[in-house]
N, C-alpha and C positions, 0 to 999 in steps of 0.2 A: 768887479765889485757890482757893476751894474746888472751883470748876469745872476749873481745871486741875491742881489736886492730884487730884482723882478720875479724871481722865484719864489720869494717870500712873500711877496704882498700877494702874487697870486695864491698861493697855498691861504694866506689871511682870507681872501676873496672866496674862495671855494669853501671855507669854513663857514663865512658869513652867508652865503647862499645857502647851506644846509640847514644851520642853527639860528639865523635872525639878527646875531648881535655881532657890533664890529668886531675884528680880531686885530692884534698887531704883533709885532716881533721887532729883533734888533739884528743886525747885520754886523758879524764882527769878524777880527782876524788876529793871529798872533804874530805873522811875519810881512802884513801887508801885500800879499801875493795869492795867498789861498783864503777864500772867504765861506763862510758858513752864516746860519740864522738860527736864532732860539726858536723852540717850540711856540707856535701864536698862542697869545693869551687873550682873554676876552674879560669884560667885566660886565658882559650881558646886555650892553645897552647898544639899541639899534644905529646911533649916530655919533657915538664917541667911543674911544678906547684909550687907554694908556700902556704901552708896552713894557713900562717900566715897573707897572702894578701885576704881580704875579699871583695875588691873591684871589683872585676870581670875582670880587666885588669892589664897586666903586667905592674910593677913599673919599673921606671929607676935606681932605687937604692934598695937595698934589704929592708924589711920591719925588722924593730927592734926585734932580738931576743928575747928581754927581755920583750916583750909587747905581750904574748901569747891573742889570742882571745878567752878567756875562761871564764866562769862565775867567780867573786870575790868568794874568799873564798874555789878555787879549786887549784888543782895542776896539772901541765901537766906530763903525764908519756908516751906519746907516740907520735909519727906523723906518719900518713899513708898517702900513695897516690897510684895512679895506675901507671901501664907500659904501653905502647901499644903492646908491644911483651914480650914473654915468656924470660927473660933475668935475670940476676942477679942486683945486685946494681951498680949504677954509682958511681965513684969518690966523685962526689958531695953528693950522699945519705949517704955516709960513712962521709965524712968531717961535714956535717950538722948534724949528729948524734952525733958527738964529740963536735962539737960548741955548741950544747942543753946542754951539762954537764958542760960547763964552769960556775962555782960558779956566775960570776958577771951577768949572765942573770936570775939567780933565778929559776932555774926547778930542784931542789935538788932531786925530785925523776924520773926524766926522764931515761927511762929504753930501748927505741929503737925507731928505724925506721923500718917501715911494708912497704911490697909493695904487692898490690893485682895484680896478674897475669891474663892475658886472658884464661888460663887452668883452673883456680880455685883455684889454689895453692897460699897461703900466703908465702912471705919468710920475715925473721926477722933478722935485724941486731942490735946485741948488744954491743955498745958501750965500755961497762965495760970490756967485755973479747974479744971483736974483732972477735967473732964467728958469723956465720950466721945460722938461723935454717930455715927449711922448714915446713910447714904445709900443708898436703894434703888437696884437697877440702872437705869440712864440718869438718875438725880439726881446732883449738882445739875444743872440745863439752863441 
């Protein structure tokens, strides 16, 4: 799962470097063994993105966290996005990771928030432990 999430976060970052806005994606699986991610989305803003918002424009109210735009029959495992600079998680990133574990949103397998940084690293926040992990460029393999 970490490998797919890191690849997703790096794809988000590549698009941010190219186009300027933050990008985000969702990592999902049907069987908990094989993982893939959604096509990165953006709302065109430099410092924020909602991977659940596939409209391409900012919304006046948050997108329902119970309705992840992933294929039917799959489960959400992670959320990824890019950051415009090398920095840690925002308070919003940490809160969203915890929010996605709330049982009412029906994401029982959610395992974390991943951010692709401009230097090629990816950071992970695990809401179950409250710990942050760093994957160097090219990691995990």
